PDB file of N, CA, C and O in Angstrom:
ATOM      1  N   UNK A   1      65.347  44.293 105.780  1.00  0.00           N
ATOM      2  CA  UNK A   1      66.594  43.812 105.221  1.00  0.00           C
ATOM      3  C   UNK A   1      67.162  42.759 106.167  1.00  0.00           C
ATOM      4  O   UNK A   1      67.071  42.891 107.387  1.00  0.00           O
ATOM      5  N   UNK A   2      67.724  41.754 105.612  1.00  0.00           N
ATOM      6  CA  UNK A   2      68.338  40.689 106.419  1.00  0.00           C
ATOM      7  C   UNK A   2      69.844  40.703 106.203  1.00  0.00           C
ATOM      8  O   UNK A   2      70.330  41.124 105.153  1.00  0.00           O
ATOM      9  N   UNK A   3      70.565  40.243 107.200  1.00  0.00           N
ATOM     10  CA  UNK A   3      72.016  40.109 107.124  1.00  0.00           C
ATOM     11  C   UNK A   3      72.714  41.416 106.801  1.00  0.00           C
ATOM     12  O   UNK A   3      73.612  41.442 105.959  1.00  0.00           O
ATOM     13  N   UNK A   4      72.318  42.500 107.453  1.00  0.00           N
ATOM     14  CA  UNK A   4      73.002  43.771 107.279  1.00  0.00           C
ATOM     15  C   UNK A   4      73.347  44.328 108.643  1.00  0.00           C
ATOM     16  O   UNK A   4      72.841  43.871 109.668  1.00  0.00           O
ATOM     17  N   UNK A   5      74.207  45.312 108.640  1.00  0.00           N
ATOM     18  CA  UNK A   5      74.580  45.959 109.885  1.00  0.00           C
ATOM     19  C   UNK A   5      75.010  47.381 109.566  1.00  0.00           C
ATOM     20  O   UNK A   5      75.465  47.671 108.460  1.00  0.00           O
ATOM     21  N   UNK A   6      74.861  48.257 110.539  1.00  0.00           N
ATOM     22  CA  UNK A   6      75.362  49.612 110.424  1.00  0.00           C
ATOM     23  C   UNK A   6      76.890  49.532 110.370  1.00  0.00           C
ATOM     24  O   UNK A   6      77.473  48.566 110.863  1.00  0.00           O
ATOM     25  N   UNK A   7      77.533  50.518 109.787  1.00  0.00           N
ATOM     26  CA  UNK A   7      78.991  50.532 109.661  1.00  0.00           C
ATOM     27  C   UNK A   7      79.646  50.350 111.030  1.00  0.00           C
ATOM     28  O   UNK A   7      79.313  51.047 111.988  1.00  0.00           O
ATOM     29  N   UNK A   8      80.577  49.408 111.107  1.00  0.00           N
ATOM     30  CA  UNK A   8      81.317  49.168 112.337  1.00  0.00           C
ATOM     31  C   UNK A   8      80.601  48.304 113.361  1.00  0.00           C
ATOM     32  O   UNK A   8      81.141  48.056 114.439  1.00  0.00           O
ATOM     33  N   UNK A   9      79.398  47.841 113.048  1.00  0.00           N
ATOM     34  CA  UNK A   9      78.653  46.981 113.966  1.00  0.00           C
ATOM     35  C   UNK A   9      78.721  45.553 113.425  1.00  0.00           C
ATOM     36  O   UNK A   9      78.128  45.264 112.386  1.00  0.00           O
ATOM     37  N   UNK A  10      79.433  44.655 114.111  1.00  0.00           N
ATOM     38  CA  UNK A  10      79.530  43.274 113.621  1.00  0.00           C
ATOM     39  C   UNK A  10      78.161  42.595 113.595  1.00  0.00           C
ATOM     40  O   UNK A  10      77.315  42.844 114.453  1.00  0.00           O
ATOM     41  N   UNK A  11      77.962  41.746 112.612  1.00  0.00           N
ATOM     42  CA  UNK A  11      76.726  40.973 112.527  1.00  0.00           C
ATOM     43  C   UNK A  11      76.684  39.962 113.669  1.00  0.00           C
ATOM     44  O   UNK A  11      77.702  39.360 114.007  1.00  0.00           O
ATOM     45  N   UNK A  12      75.520  39.780 114.254  1.00  0.00           N
ATOM     46  CA  UNK A  12      75.310  38.793 115.314  1.00  0.00           C
ATOM     47  C   UNK A  12      74.286  37.791 114.799  1.00  0.00           C
ATOM     48  O   UNK A  12      73.182  38.171 114.408  1.00  0.00           O
ATOM     49  N   UNK A  13      74.648  36.521 114.798  1.00  0.00           N
ATOM     50  CA  UNK A  13      73.736  35.487 114.324  1.00  0.00           C
ATOM     51  C   UNK A  13      73.076  34.765 115.482  1.00  0.00           C
ATOM     52  O   UNK A  13      73.671  34.595 116.546  1.00  0.00           O
ATOM     53  N   UNK A  14      71.834  34.341 115.262  1.00  0.00           N
ATOM     54  CA  UNK A  14      71.123  33.539 116.251  1.00  0.00           C
ATOM     55  C   UNK A  14      71.756  32.150 116.284  1.00  0.00           C
ATOM     56  O   UNK A  14      71.780  31.475 115.255  1.00  0.00           O
ATOM     57  N   UNK A  15      72.270  31.698 117.431  1.00  0.00           N
ATOM     58  CA  UNK A  15      72.877  30.372 117.503  1.00  0.00           C
ATOM     59  C   UNK A  15      71.855  29.241 117.418  1.00  0.00           C
ATOM     60  O   UNK A  15      72.225  28.082 117.231  1.00  0.00           O
ATOM     61  N   UNK A  16      70.572  29.574 117.553  1.00  0.00           N
ATOM     62  CA  UNK A  16      69.527  28.559 117.515  1.00  0.00           C
ATOM     63  C   UNK A  16      69.065  28.256 116.094  1.00  0.00           C
ATOM     64  O   UNK A  16      68.824  27.100 115.744  1.00  0.00           O
ATOM     65  N   UNK A  17      68.942  29.309 115.274  1.00  0.00           N
ATOM     66  CA  UNK A  17      68.378  29.078 113.937  1.00  0.00           C
ATOM     67  C   UNK A  17      69.166  29.753 112.814  1.00  0.00           C
ATOM     68  O   UNK A  17      68.905  29.473 111.644  1.00  0.00           O
ATOM     69  N   UNK A  18      70.123  30.635 113.129  1.00  0.00           N
ATOM     70  CA  UNK A  18      71.011  31.166 112.109  1.00  0.00           C
ATOM     71  C   UNK A  18      70.804  32.577 111.601  1.00  0.00           C
ATOM     72  O   UNK A  18      71.791  33.234 111.271  1.00  0.00           O
ATOM     73  N   UNK A  19      69.574  33.091 111.516  1.00  0.00           N
ATOM     74  CA  UNK A  19      69.432  34.440 110.955  1.00  0.00           C
ATOM     75  C   UNK A  19      70.115  35.515 111.802  1.00  0.00           C
ATOM     76  O   UNK A  19      70.437  35.300 112.970  1.00  0.00           O
ATOM     77  N   UNK A  20      70.323  36.660 111.190  1.00  0.00           N
ATOM     78  CA  UNK A  20      70.985  37.781 111.843  1.00  0.00           C
ATOM     79  C   UNK A  20      70.073  38.442 112.870  1.00  0.00           C
ATOM     80  O   UNK A  20      68.898  38.696 112.606  1.00  0.00           O
ATOM     81  N   UNK A  21      70.633  38.714 114.039  1.00  0.00           N
ATOM     82  CA  UNK A  21      69.926  39.475 115.067  1.00  0.00           C
ATOM     83  C   UNK A  21      70.089  40.960 114.754  1.00  0.00           C
ATOM     84  O   UNK A  21      71.165  41.390 114.339  1.00  0.00           O
ATOM     85  N   UNK A  22      69.057  41.725 114.945  1.00  0.00           N
ATOM     86  CA  UNK A  22      69.104  43.152 114.651  1.00  0.00           C
ATOM     87  C   UNK A  22      69.678  43.888 115.854  1.00  0.00           C
ATOM     88  O   UNK A  22      69.123  43.839 116.952  1.00  0.00           O
ATOM     89  N   UNK A  23      70.796  44.569 115.630  1.00  0.00           N
ATOM     90  CA  UNK A  23      71.444  45.374 116.674  1.00  0.00           C
ATOM     91  C   UNK A  23      71.676  46.767 116.121  1.00  0.00           C
ATOM     92  O   UNK A  23      72.214  46.924 115.025  1.00  0.00           O
ATOM     93  N   UNK A  24      71.278  47.760 116.863  1.00  0.00           N
ATOM     94  CA  UNK A  24      71.488  49.145 116.469  1.00  0.00           C
ATOM     95  C   UNK A  24      72.743  49.693 117.134  1.00  0.00           C
ATOM     96  O   UNK A  24      73.191  49.168 118.153  1.00  0.00           O
ATOM     97  N   UNK A  25      73.305  50.743 116.561  1.00  0.00           N
ATOM     98  CA  UNK A  25      74.544  51.336 117.072  1.00  0.00           C
ATOM     99  C   UNK A  25      74.428  51.724 118.551  1.00  0.00           C
ATOM    100  O   UNK A  25      75.386  51.562 119.306  1.00  0.00           O
ATOM    101  N   UNK A  26      73.284  52.226 118.962  1.00  0.00           N
ATOM    102  CA  UNK A  26      73.112  52.690 120.344  1.00  0.00           C
ATOM    103  C   UNK A  26      72.836  51.567 121.340  1.00  0.00           C
ATOM    104  O   UNK A  26      72.771  51.825 122.542  1.00  0.00           O
ATOM    105  N   UNK A  27      72.671  50.332 120.875  1.00  0.00           N
ATOM    106  CA  UNK A  27      72.431  49.199 121.774  1.00  0.00           C
ATOM    107  C   UNK A  27      73.727  48.861 122.504  1.00  0.00           C
ATOM    108  O   UNK A  27      74.744  48.574 121.872  1.00  0.00           O
ATOM    109  N   UNK A  28      73.689  48.895 123.823  1.00  0.00           N
ATOM    110  CA  UNK A  28      74.887  48.636 124.609  1.00  0.00           C
ATOM    111  C   UNK A  28      74.731  47.437 125.521  1.00  0.00           C
ATOM    112  O   UNK A  28      73.779  46.665 125.410  1.00  0.00           O
ATOM    113  N   UNK A  29      75.680  47.300 126.420  1.00  0.00           N
ATOM    114  CA  UNK A  29      75.692  46.183 127.374  1.00  0.00           C
ATOM    115  C   UNK A  29      74.356  46.095 128.104  1.00  0.00           C
ATOM    116  O   UNK A  29      73.838  47.098 128.594  1.00  0.00           O
ATOM    117  N   UNK A  30      73.805  44.886 128.171  1.00  0.00           N
ATOM    118  CA  UNK A  30      72.549  44.637 128.867  1.00  0.00           C
ATOM    119  C   UNK A  30      71.310  44.817 128.000  1.00  0.00           C
ATOM    120  O   UNK A  30      70.203  44.483 128.421  1.00  0.00           O
ATOM    121  N   UNK A  31      71.492  45.344 126.789  1.00  0.00           N
ATOM    122  CA  UNK A  31      70.339  45.557 125.902  1.00  0.00           C
ATOM    123  C   UNK A  31      69.771  44.204 125.452  1.00  0.00           C
ATOM    124  O   UNK A  31      70.525  43.273 125.171  1.00  0.00           O
ATOM    125  N   UNK A  32      68.459  44.103 125.388  1.00  0.00           N
ATOM    126  CA  UNK A  32      67.792  42.874 124.949  1.00  0.00           C
ATOM    127  C   UNK A  32      67.656  42.860 123.425  1.00  0.00           C
ATOM    128  O   UNK A  32      67.294  43.863 122.811  1.00  0.00           O
ATOM    129  N   UNK A  33      67.952  41.707 122.832  1.00  0.00           N
ATOM    130  CA  UNK A  33      67.756  41.463 121.400  1.00  0.00           C
ATOM    131  C   UNK A  33      66.878  40.237 121.254  1.00  0.00           C
ATOM    132  O   UNK A  33      66.840  39.380 122.136  1.00  0.00           O
ATOM    133  N   UNK A  34      66.171  40.159 120.135  1.00  0.00           N
ATOM    134  CA  UNK A  34      65.293  39.016 119.882  1.00  0.00           C
ATOM    135  C   UNK A  34      65.481  38.534 118.456  1.00  0.00           C
ATOM    136  O   UNK A  34      65.625  39.339 117.537  1.00  0.00           O
ATOM    137  N   UNK A  35      65.481  37.222 118.271  1.00  0.00           N
ATOM    138  CA  UNK A  35      65.527  36.643 116.938  1.00  0.00           C
ATOM    139  C   UNK A  35      64.123  36.721 116.348  1.00  0.00           C
ATOM    140  O   UNK A  35      63.171  36.204 116.933  1.00  0.00           O
ATOM    141  N   UNK A  36      63.996  37.355 115.210  1.00  0.00           N
ATOM    142  CA  UNK A  36      62.680  37.503 114.592  1.00  0.00           C
ATOM    143  C   UNK A  36      62.238  36.237 113.870  1.00  0.00           C
ATOM    144  O   UNK A  36      61.130  36.178 113.335  1.00  0.00           O
ATOM    145  N   UNK A  37      63.095  35.234 113.853  1.00  0.00           N
ATOM    146  CA  UNK A  37      62.734  33.964 113.221  1.00  0.00           C
ATOM    147  C   UNK A  37      62.228  32.952 114.255  1.00  0.00           C
ATOM    148  O   UNK A  37      61.158  32.369 114.074  1.00  0.00           O
ATOM    149  N   UNK A  38      62.988  32.738 115.338  1.00  0.00           N
ATOM    150  CA  UNK A  38      62.601  31.718 116.330  1.00  0.00           C
ATOM    151  C   UNK A  38      62.128  32.318 117.652  1.00  0.00           C
ATOM    152  O   UNK A  38      61.727  31.573 118.546  1.00  0.00           O
ATOM    153  N   UNK A  39      62.164  33.635 117.800  1.00  0.00           N
ATOM    154  CA  UNK A  39      61.702  34.372 118.981  1.00  0.00           C
ATOM    155  C   UNK A  39      62.625  34.276 120.192  1.00  0.00           C
ATOM    156  O   UNK A  39      62.260  34.750 121.268  1.00  0.00           O
ATOM    157  N   UNK A  40      63.802  33.682 120.054  1.00  0.00           N
ATOM    158  CA  UNK A  40      64.729  33.569 121.187  1.00  0.00           C
ATOM    159  C   UNK A  40      65.167  34.952 121.663  1.00  0.00           C
ATOM    160  O   UNK A  40      65.356  35.869 120.863  1.00  0.00           O
ATOM    161  N   UNK A  41      65.325  35.087 122.994  1.00  0.00           N
ATOM    162  CA  UNK A  41      65.755  36.342 123.602  1.00  0.00           C
ATOM    163  C   UNK A  41      67.245  36.275 123.935  1.00  0.00           C
ATOM    164  O   UNK A  41      67.769  35.218 124.286  1.00  0.00           O
ATOM    165  N   UNK A  42      67.916  37.422 123.819  1.00  0.00           N
ATOM    166  CA  UNK A  42      69.351  37.540 124.072  1.00  0.00           C
ATOM    167  C   UNK A  42      69.612  38.822 124.840  1.00  0.00           C
ATOM    168  O   UNK A  42      68.812  39.757 124.805  1.00  0.00           O
ATOM    169  N   UNK A  43      70.742  38.854 125.534  1.00  0.00           N
ATOM    170  CA  UNK A  43      71.225  40.062 126.184  1.00  0.00           C
ATOM    171  C   UNK A  43      72.627  40.328 125.657  1.00  0.00           C
ATOM    172  O   UNK A  43      73.424  39.400 125.516  1.00  0.00           O
ATOM    173  N   UNK A  44      72.935  41.588 125.365  1.00  0.00           N
ATOM    174  CA  UNK A  44      74.280  41.930 124.913  1.00  0.00           C
ATOM    175  C   UNK A  44      75.224  41.937 126.109  1.00  0.00           C
ATOM    176  O   UNK A  44      74.978  42.612 127.108  1.00  0.00           O
ATOM    177  N   UNK A  45      76.310  41.172 125.989  1.00  0.00           N
ATOM    178  CA  UNK A  45      77.312  41.083 127.059  1.00  0.00           C
ATOM    179  C   UNK A  45      78.685  41.425 126.474  1.00  0.00           C
ATOM    180  O   UNK A  45      78.966  41.105 125.319  1.00  0.00           O
ATOM    181  N   UNK A  46      79.542  42.079 127.274  1.00  0.00           N
ATOM    182  CA  UNK A  46      80.870  42.449 126.776  1.00  0.00           C
ATOM    183  C   UNK A  46      81.817  41.250 126.736  1.00  0.00           C
ATOM    184  O   UNK A  46      81.770  40.372 127.598  1.00  0.00           O
ATOM    185  N   UNK A  47      82.671  41.234 125.721  1.00  0.00           N
ATOM    186  CA  UNK A  47      83.751  40.250 125.601  1.00  0.00           C
ATOM    187  C   UNK A  47      85.002  41.005 125.162  1.00  0.00           C
ATOM    188  O   UNK A  47      84.952  42.213 124.934  1.00  0.00           O
ATOM    189  N   UNK A  48      86.107  40.307 125.046  1.00  0.00           N
ATOM    190  CA  UNK A  48      87.342  40.932 124.566  1.00  0.00           C
ATOM    191  C   UNK A  48      87.203  41.413 123.118  1.00  0.00           C
ATOM    192  O   UNK A  48      87.903  42.334 122.698  1.00  0.00           O
ATOM    193  N   UNK A  49      86.305  40.791 122.363  1.00  0.00           N
ATOM    194  CA  UNK A  49      86.097  41.142 120.962  1.00  0.00           C
ATOM    195  C   UNK A  49      84.930  42.113 120.768  1.00  0.00           C
ATOM    196  O   UNK A  49      84.561  42.398 119.628  1.00  0.00           O
ATOM    197  N   UNK A  50      84.350  42.619 121.834  1.00  0.00           N
ATOM    198  CA  UNK A  50      83.200  43.509 121.738  1.00  0.00           C
ATOM    199  C   UNK A  50      81.975  42.851 122.340  1.00  0.00           C
ATOM    200  O   UNK A  50      82.085  41.877 123.085  1.00  0.00           O
ATOM    201  N   UNK A  51      80.815  43.382 122.017  1.00  0.00           N
ATOM    202  CA  UNK A  51      79.576  42.829 122.554  1.00  0.00           C
ATOM    203  C   UNK A  51      79.157  41.579 121.801  1.00  0.00           C
ATOM    204  O   UNK A  51      79.324  41.491 120.584  1.00  0.00           O
ATOM    205  N   UNK A  52      78.611  40.612 122.531  1.00  0.00           N
ATOM    206  CA  UNK A  52      78.048  39.422 121.889  1.00  0.00           C
ATOM    207  C   UNK A  52      76.663  39.178 122.465  1.00  0.00           C
ATOM    208  O   UNK A  52      76.341  39.636 123.562  1.00  0.00           O
ATOM    209  N   UNK A  53      75.854  38.454 121.714  1.00  0.00           N
ATOM    210  CA  UNK A  53      74.492  38.147 122.138  1.00  0.00           C
ATOM    211  C   UNK A  53      74.496  36.847 122.940  1.00  0.00           C
ATOM    212  O   UNK A  53      74.827  35.785 122.411  1.00  0.00           O
ATOM    213  N   UNK A  54      74.134  36.936 124.198  1.00  0.00           N
ATOM    214  CA  UNK A  54      74.069  35.765 125.074  1.00  0.00           C
ATOM    215  C   UNK A  54      72.613  35.335 125.219  1.00  0.00           C
ATOM    216  O   UNK A  54      71.773  36.139 125.625  1.00  0.00           O
ATOM    217  N   UNK A  55      72.300  34.075 124.893  1.00  0.00           N
ATOM    218  CA  UNK A  55      70.917  33.600 125.044  1.00  0.00           C
ATOM    219  C   UNK A  55      70.467  33.688 126.498  1.00  0.00           C
ATOM    220  O   UNK A  55      71.239  33.405 127.414  1.00  0.00           O
ATOM    221  N   UNK A  56      69.219  34.080 126.702  1.00  0.00           N
ATOM    222  CA  UNK A  56      68.671  34.169 128.056  1.00  0.00           C
ATOM    223  C   UNK A  56      67.795  32.967 128.391  1.00  0.00           C
ATOM    224  O   UNK A  56      67.491  32.734 129.561  1.00  0.00           O
ATOM    225  N   UNK A  57      67.387  32.201 127.384  1.00  0.00           N
ATOM    226  CA  UNK A  57      66.469  31.091 127.600  1.00  0.00           C
ATOM    227  C   UNK A  57      65.019  31.512 127.498  1.00  0.00           C
ATOM    228  O   UNK A  57      64.125  30.666 127.491  1.00  0.00           O
ATOM    229  N   UNK A  58      64.774  32.808 127.418  1.00  0.00           N
ATOM    230  CA  UNK A  58      63.403  33.322 127.294  1.00  0.00           C
ATOM    231  C   UNK A  58      63.018  33.435 125.816  1.00  0.00           C
ATOM    232  O   UNK A  58      63.853  33.282 124.924  1.00  0.00           O
ATOM    233  N   UNK A  59      61.759  33.702 125.589  1.00  0.00           N
ATOM    234  CA  UNK A  59      61.246  33.916 124.237  1.00  0.00           C
ATOM    235  C   UNK A  59      60.622  35.309 124.187  1.00  0.00           C
ATOM    236  O   UNK A  59      60.008  35.757 125.155  1.00  0.00           O
ATOM    237  N   UNK A  60      60.782  35.980 123.067  1.00  0.00           N
ATOM    238  CA  UNK A  60      60.180  37.289 122.885  1.00  0.00           C
ATOM    239  C   UNK A  60      58.699  37.167 122.595  1.00  0.00           C
ATOM    240  O   UNK A  60      58.244  36.168 122.038  1.00  0.00           O
ATOM    241  N   UNK A  61      57.943  38.197 122.979  1.00  0.00           N
ATOM    242  CA  UNK A  61      56.522  38.216 122.640  1.00  0.00           C
ATOM    243  C   UNK A  61      56.345  39.001 121.332  1.00  0.00           C
ATOM    244  O   UNK A  61      57.320  39.489 120.760  1.00  0.00           O
ATOM    245  N   UNK A  62      55.131  39.113 120.879  1.00  0.00           N
ATOM    246  CA  UNK A  62      54.858  39.742 119.584  1.00  0.00           C
ATOM    247  C   UNK A  62      55.423  41.158 119.501  1.00  0.00           C
ATOM    248  O   UNK A  62      55.987  41.526 118.471  1.00  0.00           O
ATOM    249  N   UNK A  63      55.289  41.956 120.551  1.00  0.00           N
ATOM    250  CA  UNK A  63      55.788  43.334 120.496  1.00  0.00           C
ATOM    251  C   UNK A  63      57.322  43.393 120.473  1.00  0.00           C
ATOM    252  O   UNK A  63      57.891  44.350 119.947  1.00  0.00           O
ATOM    253  N   UNK A  64      57.998  42.379 121.038  1.00  0.00           N
ATOM    254  CA  UNK A  64      59.461  42.326 120.994  1.00  0.00           C
ATOM    255  C   UNK A  64      59.973  42.047 119.582  1.00  0.00           C
ATOM    256  O   UNK A  64      61.091  42.431 119.241  1.00  0.00           O
ATOM    257  N   UNK A  65      59.166  41.386 118.769  1.00  0.00           N
ATOM    258  CA  UNK A  65      59.607  40.918 117.456  1.00  0.00           C
ATOM    259  C   UNK A  65      59.260  41.865 116.313  1.00  0.00           C
ATOM    260  O   UNK A  65      59.614  41.601 115.164  1.00  0.00           O
ATOM    261  N   UNK A  66      58.575  42.960 116.613  1.00  0.00           N
ATOM    262  CA  UNK A  66      58.184  43.913 115.578  1.00  0.00           C
ATOM    263  C   UNK A  66      59.417  44.646 115.054  1.00  0.00           C
ATOM    264  O   UNK A  66      60.236  45.132 115.834  1.00  0.00           O
ATOM    265  N   UNK A  67      59.542  44.720 113.751  1.00  0.00           N
ATOM    266  CA  UNK A  67      60.643  45.478 113.141  1.00  0.00           C
ATOM    267  C   UNK A  67      60.405  46.967 113.367  1.00  0.00           C
ATOM    268  O   UNK A  67      59.304  47.475 113.155  1.00  0.00           O
ATOM    269  N   UNK A  68      61.448  47.648 113.797  1.00  0.00           N
ATOM    270  CA  UNK A  68      61.368  49.084 114.047  1.00  0.00           C
ATOM    271  C   UNK A  68      62.410  49.799 113.197  1.00  0.00           C
ATOM    272  O   UNK A  68      63.471  49.247 112.902  1.00  0.00           O
ATOM    273  N   UNK A  69      62.102  51.014 112.813  1.00  0.00           N
ATOM    274  CA  UNK A  69      63.063  51.823 112.062  1.00  0.00           C
ATOM    275  C   UNK A  69      64.226  52.190 112.982  1.00  0.00           C
ATOM    276  O   UNK A  69      64.019  52.519 114.150  1.00  0.00           O
ATOM    277  N   UNK A  70      65.438  52.135 112.455  1.00  0.00           N
ATOM    278  CA  UNK A  70      66.627  52.547 113.200  1.00  0.00           C
ATOM    279  C   UNK A  70      66.753  54.064 113.045  1.00  0.00           C
ATOM    280  O   UNK A  70      67.406  54.548 112.121  1.00  0.00           O
ATOM    281  N   UNK A  71      66.126  54.804 113.953  1.00  0.00           N
ATOM    282  CA  UNK A  71      66.077  56.263 113.844  1.00  0.00           C
ATOM    283  C   UNK A  71      67.470  56.886 113.850  1.00  0.00           C
ATOM    284  O   UNK A  71      67.721  57.840 113.115  1.00  0.00           O
ATOM    285  N   UNK A  72      68.365  56.366 114.659  1.00  0.00           N
ATOM    286  CA  UNK A  72      69.728  56.901 114.706  1.00  0.00           C
ATOM    287  C   UNK A  72      70.425  56.774 113.367  1.00  0.00           C
ATOM    288  O   UNK A  72      71.054  57.724 112.900  1.00  0.00           O
ATOM    289  N   UNK A  73      70.319  55.611 112.745  1.00  0.00           N
ATOM    290  CA  UNK A  73      70.930  55.391 111.432  1.00  0.00           C
ATOM    291  C   UNK A  73      70.293  56.290 110.384  1.00  0.00           C
ATOM    292  O   UNK A  73      70.997  56.879 109.564  1.00  0.00           O
ATOM    293  N   UNK A  74      68.975  56.403 110.400  1.00  0.00           N
ATOM    294  CA  UNK A  74      68.294  57.257 109.425  1.00  0.00           C
ATOM    295  C   UNK A  74      68.721  58.721 109.575  1.00  0.00           C
ATOM    296  O   UNK A  74      68.921  59.406 108.572  1.00  0.00           O
ATOM    297  N   UNK A  75      68.860  59.201 110.798  1.00  0.00           N
ATOM    298  CA  UNK A  75      69.305  60.581 111.011  1.00  0.00           C
ATOM    299  C   UNK A  75      70.730  60.785 110.506  1.00  0.00           C
ATOM    300  O   UNK A  75      71.027  61.811 109.894  1.00  0.00           O
ATOM    301  N   UNK A  76      71.614  59.819 110.756  1.00  0.00           N
ATOM    302  CA  UNK A  76      72.994  59.944 110.270  1.00  0.00           C
ATOM    303  C   UNK A  76      73.036  59.937 108.746  1.00  0.00           C
ATOM    304  O   UNK A  76      73.777  60.719 108.151  1.00  0.00           O
ATOM    305  N   UNK A  77      72.256  59.070 108.105  1.00  0.00           N
ATOM    306  CA  UNK A  77      72.227  59.022 106.642  1.00  0.00           C
ATOM    307  C   UNK A  77      71.690  60.318 106.054  1.00  0.00           C
ATOM    308  O   UNK A  77      72.219  60.816 105.061  1.00  0.00           O
ATOM    309  N   UNK A  78      70.645  60.867 106.661  1.00  0.00           N
ATOM    310  CA  UNK A  78      70.086  62.132 106.166  1.00  0.00           C
ATOM    311  C   UNK A  78      71.097  63.271 106.329  1.00  0.00           C
ATOM    312  O   UNK A  78      71.195  64.136 105.458  1.00  0.00           O
ATOM    313  N   UNK A  79      71.838  63.280 107.420  1.00  0.00           N
ATOM    314  CA  UNK A  79      72.853  64.319 107.632  1.00  0.00           C
ATOM    315  C   UNK A  79      73.965  64.190 106.587  1.00  0.00           C
ATOM    316  O   UNK A  79      74.447  65.195 106.063  1.00  0.00           O
ATOM    317  N   UNK A  80      74.374  62.944 106.286  1.00  0.00           N
ATOM    318  CA  UNK A  80      75.398  62.739 105.265  1.00  0.00           C
ATOM    319  C   UNK A  80      74.889  63.181 103.890  1.00  0.00           C
ATOM    320  O   UNK A  80      75.618  63.819 103.131  1.00  0.00           O
ATOM    321  N   UNK A  81      73.666  62.846 103.582  1.00  0.00           N
ATOM    322  CA  UNK A  81      73.076  63.242 102.305  1.00  0.00           C
ATOM    323  C   UNK A  81      72.977  64.763 102.228  1.00  0.00           C
ATOM    324  O   UNK A  81      73.303  65.353 101.198  1.00  0.00           O
ATOM    325  N   UNK A  82      72.533  65.397 103.304  1.00  0.00           N
ATOM    326  CA  UNK A  82      72.416  66.847 103.324  1.00  0.00           C
ATOM    327  C   UNK A  82      73.782  67.499 103.146  1.00  0.00           C
ATOM    328  O   UNK A  82      73.893  68.536 102.492  1.00  0.00           O
ATOM    329  N   UNK A  83      74.822  66.902 103.721  1.00  0.00           N
ATOM    330  CA  UNK A  83      76.173  67.451 103.602  1.00  0.00           C
ATOM    331  C   UNK A  83      76.675  67.424 102.158  1.00  0.00           C
ATOM    332  O   UNK A  83      77.543  68.216 101.790  1.00  0.00           O
ATOM    333  N   UNK A  84      76.145  66.532 101.352  1.00  0.00           N
ATOM    334  CA  UNK A  84      76.545  66.468  99.939  1.00  0.00           C
ATOM    335  C   UNK A  84      76.013  67.657  99.144  1.00  0.00           C
ATOM    336  O   UNK A  84      76.512  67.960  98.061  1.00  0.00           O
ATOM    337  N   UNK A  85      75.011  68.321  99.680  1.00  0.00           N
ATOM    338  CA  UNK A  85      74.400  69.499  99.053  1.00  0.00           C
ATOM    339  C   UNK A  85      74.005  69.229  97.606  1.00  0.00           C
ATOM    340  O   UNK A  85      74.230  70.065  96.731  1.00  0.00           O
ATOM    341  N   UNK A  86      73.424  68.075  97.358  1.00  0.00           N
ATOM    342  CA  UNK A  86      73.004  67.727  95.997  1.00  0.00           C
ATOM    343  C   UNK A  86      71.906  68.640  95.482  1.00  0.00           C
ATOM    344  O   UNK A  86      71.701  68.758  94.274  1.00  0.00           O
ATOM    345  N   UNK A  87      71.212  69.275  96.388  1.00  0.00           N
ATOM    346  CA  UNK A  87      70.133  70.157  95.981  1.00  0.00           C
ATOM    347  C   UNK A  87      70.639  71.373  95.216  1.00  0.00           C
ATOM    348  O   UNK A  87      69.847  72.054  94.564  1.00  0.00           O
ATOM    349  N   UNK A  88      71.948  71.666  95.279  1.00  0.00           N
ATOM    350  CA  UNK A  88      72.469  72.821  94.561  1.00  0.00           C
ATOM    351  C   UNK A  88      72.922  72.484  93.135  1.00  0.00           C
ATOM    352  O   UNK A  88      73.277  73.379  92.368  1.00  0.00           O
ATOM    353  N   UNK A  89      72.908  71.195  92.785  1.00  0.00           N
ATOM    354  CA  UNK A  89      73.314  70.804  91.430  1.00  0.00           C
ATOM    355  C   UNK A  89      72.244  71.246  90.447  1.00  0.00           C
ATOM    356  O   UNK A  89      71.054  71.172  90.752  1.00  0.00           O
ATOM    357  N   UNK A  90      72.653  71.704  89.274  1.00  0.00           N
ATOM    358  CA  UNK A  90      71.663  72.094  88.271  1.00  0.00           C
ATOM    359  C   UNK A  90      70.916  70.875  87.738  1.00  0.00           C
ATOM    360  O   UNK A  90      71.492  69.794  87.616  1.00  0.00           O
ATOM    361  N   UNK A  91      69.661  71.046  87.429  1.00  0.00           N
ATOM    362  CA  UNK A  91      68.879  69.977  86.835  1.00  0.00           C
ATOM    363  C   UNK A  91      69.241  69.840  85.369  1.00  0.00           C
ATOM    364  O   UNK A  91      69.432  70.840  84.676  1.00  0.00           O
ATOM    365  N   UNK A  92      69.335  68.616  84.899  1.00  0.00           N
ATOM    366  CA  UNK A  92      69.586  68.391  83.469  1.00  0.00           C
ATOM    367  C   UNK A  92      68.262  68.453  82.729  1.00  0.00           C
ATOM    368  O   UNK A  92      67.243  67.953  83.205  1.00  0.00           O
ATOM    369  N   UNK A  93      68.292  69.053  81.601  1.00  0.00           N
ATOM    370  CA  UNK A  93      67.091  69.079  80.757  1.00  0.00           C
ATOM    371  C   UNK A  93      67.361  68.298  79.493  1.00  0.00           C
ATOM    372  O   UNK A  93      68.488  68.248  79.000  1.00  0.00           O
ATOM    373  N   UNK A  94      66.319  67.693  78.980  1.00  0.00           N
ATOM    374  CA  UNK A  94      66.463  66.910  77.740  1.00  0.00           C
ATOM    375  C   UNK A  94      66.777  67.842  76.590  1.00  0.00           C
ATOM    376  O   UNK A  94      66.182  68.912  76.467  1.00  0.00           O
ATOM    377  N   UNK A  95      67.701  67.441  75.759  1.00  0.00           N
ATOM    378  CA  UNK A  95      68.090  68.276  74.610  1.00  0.00           C
ATOM    379  C   UNK A  95      67.217  68.013  73.403  1.00  0.00           C
ATOM    380  O   UNK A  95      67.409  68.631  72.355  1.00  0.00           O
TER     381      UNK A  95
END
């Protein structure tokens, strides 16, 4: 997915080419981010408005650019879904 973010996580755009940088909720100050379009490397730095992606001048290698599942987000979504207890709803049958 492009141009999305977890709830409460501001979108960060690559200043070199424009696409959204992928940032997970658990990524904090000093965490490395990479643009999957132009391979530019960034470090998260604190500002008055929160964390921002500061270019490092480096380029990511192939393993840095691989899309990974956001395990934290997936666990939170599954917990929210489980809390809905939809499994207890009766199944509808065709009349």
